N, C-alpha and C positions, 0 to 999 in steps of 0.2 A: 682369618678370612680377609679377602681383598675387596676393595670397594671400587666401583667405577669412577674414573677421574674425569668427571664432566664438570666444566667450570661454572655452570649455572645451578648445579644441584650438588653441593659439598656433602660428603658423608657425615655420618654422626660421630666420626672419630675425634672431633674437636677442631675448631677453626684454625688454631695455631699449627697443628700437625698437618692439616689439609694444605695450608699455605706453603709449608715447607716442601711437601711432596710435589705440589704443583710447580713450585719454583725450580725444583730439580729437574723437571721434565720440559718445561716450556721456557723459550727465550724471554728475557725480560721485556722486550719491545712488544711482545704479543700479550703479555699479562695485563690485565686491566682490573682494577680494584672492585669494579661493579659488574663484572661479567665480561662478555664478548665485546669486541671492537664495535662500537655503535656509530661513530662519525665517519665521514669519508676520509678524513686525515688519519684516523687510527687504522682504518681498513687498508689504506695505502701503505702505512708504516708496517703493518703486519705482513702484507704481501712482499715488501722490500726485505723483510727479515728472512722470509722463506728462500728468496733468490740469493741471499748472501750467506746463507748457512754453510759451513764448511762440509765437504763431502763425507767427512767422518761423523757427522751428526747422526744420531740414531733415528730409525723410522718412527719410533714412538714419539719422539720430540716433534717431528714434522707433522704427524698425525693430530697431535693435541693442538699444535699451533693452527692447523687448518680448521679445527673445531672453533677456536676463538675468532677466526677470520669470518666465520659464517655470521651474517647479521641476524641473530636470534631476536633482537628487539623489533619494535614496530619500524616499518620503513615508510618513506614518504612517497606518495603517488608520483607517477611520471608527470612532468610539467608543473608540478606544484612545489610550493615551498613550505617547510615545516619549521616552526619556531615556538619559543616559549612566550606566553603572555600572562603575566601575573602568576607565574608558577604553574600555568595550565597549558597544554598543548594546543596550538593553533595551526590549522592547515589552510594555507593560502593558495587558492586555485583561480584567482580572479584573472579575467582577460587571458585565458590560456587556449582559446579556441577548442574547448571541449564540446563534444556532441553528446556525451552521456556521462552519467555520474561515475567517478572512478570506483573500481571494485576494491582497491587496496588501501583505503583510508584507515589510518591507525585507530585501533580500538579505544585508545585513551584520548582521542581528540575531544576537545571541549568547545572550540571554535572552528567553524568550517565555513569558508567563503568560496562559493561557486558562482559568483556573480559575473556578469559581462561575458557570458559564453554563448554557446549555440545549442544548449540542452533543450529538447523538445518534449521529453516525457519523464515523469517520476514513476518508476514501476513500483510494484508491491515489494515490501521488505528492502527498499534501497538503502536504508540506514539502520537496519535492524541490529547490527553488531556494534552500534555506537551508543552504548547505554549512558555514557558520560556527556553526551553532546547537549550543550546549553544554547548555543547561538548557531543558527543556520541561515545563510544568505544565499538565495536563489534568485535574486532580482536581475533584471535586465538580461534574460535569456529569451528563448523562443518557445517556452513551455506551453503546450496546448492541452495535454492529457495528464491527469493525476489519478493514479489508481486508488481504490478504497483503502488498501493497506499500505500506502506509500510511506506513512510516518510511523509504522508499527515498530515498537521497540524503543522509541525516543520520547514517548509521551511523558514519562516520569520526570525527566531531567530538563527537557527543552524549555527555554524561557522566551526565546525570540525566534520568529520564522518570518522571513522576508520573501514574499512571492510577487512583489510589485513589478510593473514594467515587463509584463509577459504577454502571452497571447491566450490567456485562459478565458474561455467563455462560460464554463460551468465547472462545478467541482463537487464530488460526492461529499455530502455533509458529514458522513461518517469519517472522512479522512481528517477533518479539522476539529469536530467537536470533541474528539477524544483527547485533544491537546489542552494543556494549560498555559501554553506559550502565548505571547502577545503577537498578533498576526498583522502583517502589512499586505494588503491586497489591492492597493491602488494602481491606477493606470493599466488596467486590463480591459479588453472588449467584453465586458460581462453581459450575459443574457439574464435579465432580471426575472427570477422565478422563485418558486417556493423554497427550494434548497438554499439559495443565496440569502433569502429573507430569514431563514432559520439560523444561518451562520451569523447574520447580523445581530440577531436577538440573543443568541446563546454563546457565541465565541468571544474571546478577549481581543478585540480589535484595537490597534494603535490609534489613539484618539487624534494624533496629528495627521493621520493619513486617511481617516475614515471618510472625510468629505470628498476625497478623490476617487471613491468607488462609484463609478457612473454607469448608467444603463446604456449600453451600446445598442441592444435590442431589447424589446419587451412586448408583452401581449397587446398593449395599447400604444398607439403611436405617440401620444401625448407624454409618455414617460421617457422616451428616447432622448438621450443627451443630458438628462438630469441626474444629479447625485441620487443614489438609492436612498440615502437617509432622508432627503427632502421628499422623495416620492412616498416613502413609508409614513412620514410625518403628515402627509396630506390626506391620509386615511386609506391608501391603497393596501390591498391584502392579496398577495399573489397565491397564498395557501388556500384561501377561501374560494378562488376561481377553480383551483384544482379539486377542491372538495365538491363543488357544484358539478364539475364534469364527471367525477366518480359517482355522485349520486344519480345523475342522468344515465350513466352507463348501467348502473345497477338496476334502475327502474326498467330500462329497455330489456335487460337480460331476464328480469322477473316477468315482464309482460310476455315475452317470447315463450318462456317456459309455461306460463299459464295457458297461452294459446295452444301450445302443443297438447297440454292435457285435455283441454276442452275438445279439440279435434279428435283425440283418441277416443273419448267417451261417445262422441257423436258417431264416429265410425263403428264402435263396438255396438251401439244400440241399432244402427241400421243393419248391421250384419246379423244380429239376433233376430230382428224383424223379418228379414228375408227368409231365414231358416224357419221361423215360425209359419210364415205364409206357405212355404213349400210343404211343410208337414201337414198343415190343414188341407191343402189341395190333395194331397196323397190320401188323407183319410176319407175325403169326400168321394174319391175315385174307387174306393172299396165298396162291394155290395153289402147292404144292410143285413143284419142278423134276422130281422122279422121276415124280410122277403125270402130268405134262404129257408126259413122254417116252413112257410106256406108251400113252397115248391116241394119240399120233402113230403108233406102231408097229402098233397094231390097225387103224387106218384104212388103212394100206398093205397 
């Protein structure tokens, strides 16, 4: 039985036999002890081997060398630089004039820096495939909108999330409260509301930057320009305002429903009364039974 000669999936015939068969088919410059060519230098070397192979080389040799030249491993996004940091992959995309989050971030990335770009939105599932991600830096962008499922898939491993110095006014609390990461939210034009207050209460905020979370707008003018922590310490409760508004709305709805029921009952009674009066008038218009009997006896 023959086995497929793919460099990333050696057959079960034994490692030594596999290496001998592969060496017989492939040029030495294309062989790599850990699989296909992964770096730019190795890729260039492999391509050079193809161009310098004698015409008499077999088609099988060329085919398998091409397989090795394909970058089967994780690639680095365009404009970014990938490196190793303490044995973990770091993807550095700082100050690259990016307007959106790259689609081809390596799955084994542990550190991802996207700071100092022009990103305006974090869509749902933007980092879903990055299950090993521990540090994510999105500071100094132009982010205005963050979807509810923006950080879905990274909640388990993420340790640090930097969203400081953006244009975020509000954020769905579901996007942050599912994370165990330390959050940096400073220097954004926040609208102080119940969702932000709940994030302050429940999320793990970076203590060094929490004082820089300032109310850019607020339900009351006296809170504008003040740190949110100071406003909350003074006794303000944005969630109670929303609760009162909800209670008033429910009261108005119930009152309207009750008014409609009363109006229906009144209309029903009036309609029945009119029908009763018409029926009585009809009965009065009919000749009485006694008068009819007298008229009959006289005739006889």
